[in-house]
N, C-alpha and C positions, 0 to 999 in steps of 0.2 A: 172284614172283620177277622183280623190276624189272630191266631190259636198260639200262642205263647211255647206250652208244653204241650204237644197233640197225644204224644204217648201217659203223660204223667193224667192228663184230663181222662182217658181211655181206661185206663187202670184203674184210678181212683172211680169211676162211673160204674166199673164190673163189680169193685167192689160195692157200690151204693148197690146196686141191683140184687147181689147175694145176700146182703144186710136183710133187703128189703125182702126179700122172698122168703127168708128163714123168722121174720118175724112176723110174718104171716102165715110161716105153721106154726109157731109157736102160740100166738093170739091165744087162741081158746083153752091152751094147757099150761101155760107158765106167762100170763101177765108181765111179769118184773123185768124178766128176760128176752120178751117181745118186744118191751118199750128199750131194753138196749140196745138191738138190734135195729132197732128204728132210728133210733138214735145215731147209729153206727150208720146208718144209711143218709142220714142226713149230714155228717161230719163228712162223709165219702162223698157223696155228692157235692156239697160247697168245694169242699178241697179239691175236688177237681175243676170245678167252676174257678176259683183262683189259680189255680198253676194255669188254666189253657186257656182263659177267654176275660176275668177281669181281675188284678193284682190290688185288690183294694185293703186296709187293713182293715177296717171293720169286718169286712168279709172273712179275712182270718180269726180275727176275737172268735168271729161266730163258729167256727171247724172246731176251735179249740175247744170252747165250750161246749157245743152238739156231745164231743167224745167224750170230755168229763162227763157230763149226765149222763151217757151212755153206761161209763165205767159206775155212776152213783146207782143206777138201775141194776145192772147187774150185780152187783153187792149186795142190793137192798133184796134179791131174787135167791138169795143164796142161803139164805136162813134169817129170820127173827133177830137174832141176836146180831144180828149184821146192822142192822136201820141206823142203831146210831153212831158207831163207826162210819158208815157210808154220809151221812151227813155233815160228818165233823170234818171229814177227809171231800167232801164237794166245796164246802163252805173253805175249806184252808185253800184248795186248789183255784176254785173262782177266784178268790184275793191274790192270790199268788199271779196268778195268771194277767191281771189288772197291768201290772207292770211289766211281762213278759210274753214273747211271743215265738219264744223259741221249742221247736218240736220235740226236745230232749224231755221237757217237764210234762208232755202229754203223753210219752212213753214211760217215764218214770210212775205216773196215776195210774197207768194202765197195767203196768205191769204189779207194782200194789196190792191194785183189786184183780187181780190173776192169781195171784199168791194167795190172798187170802180163798178166794172163791174155790181154788185147788186144796186147801187145807181143809176146809168145808164139806168138799166132795171124799175126801178120806173118811171124816170122821161119818160120813150120811151112811159110808156103804152100802150106795145104791146103783152100785154100777155105771156112775158117770165118770166115776175118779178117772180113769186111764183116759178116756177122751177128752176131759178139762186139762190132764198133765200132756196128754199129745201136744192141745193146743197151745199149753205154756212153752213148753220145749219148742213149736214151731214159730212162735210171737218173738222169743228171744233171740231165736236166730234172723229171723225177719230184722229184729231191732237192730242188729250186729252190723246186718247189711245197711240197713237207711244211716246208720250213725259213720259207717266207714266209709259212706261216698263212691262205693266201688262202681261200676258201671260199665257195663255189656258191652254196650256199643252209643255211639255218639246220640243216637236217637232213644236211647234205652238206658235209664240212669237209676241211681238208687233208690231214688223215689218208686219210679217204677217198678223196681224190682222187689222192693219191698211190698206192696202193694200187689203182686202175685204170692208172693210167701204167704201173706196176710189173709188172701182168699184161703188158704189149705187151712192156716190157723183159729179162722174161721165159722168152718163149715167142722172141724173140729169139736168146736166149742157149742157149735150148733149141736153135733150129736151128744154131746156131755149134755144141753139141754134137755131132751129127747130124753135120754137114759133116766135123767133123774124125774122129768116130769112121768114118766113108763113106770118107774119105783112104786111112785105114790098117787099114782090114779088109781081109783077104786076097779074091783073087776068088771068087765062087760055083761059078763053070764052068773048066774046065782052059782053058789057054787052049792057039789053034788053030794 
């Protein structure tokens, strides 16, 4: 078996593992964000498989849809007011992606979601805002690297660097989810 892009496979799988761990940690406290991280893990795992092992158009479509669904759950989990927006956005995204394959559309959809999630965090004032806006800033940097085609080494291309940067963005987003849930969680000891 030939591995087409071994470093892209490895960095995508690292993202998948991190996202799966974050999903498991948020599962009991923030179900929608846990689902967002779970679909991110699925998209990353399948993306790594696509880049490294099986470059199939059907597999790539599954990748872009998994990430779109992750974006949906992230937005829905940011407040009830976003449920309708998230649903309309998901339907529009999935309809558009039937005829498009470019990762720039995935980045645009996710970027819109992050912006809305960041605004929601500012409005909530629960301590999650700085983590989420940090994630947004790092994600913007990662997207710029990915779109630039910048390559550090012939065996470490723009996709690989994007994945490594996104690891930091994912961790910051997870921390934002933790801050959001801890601010809304009931106290563990009765007040005195």
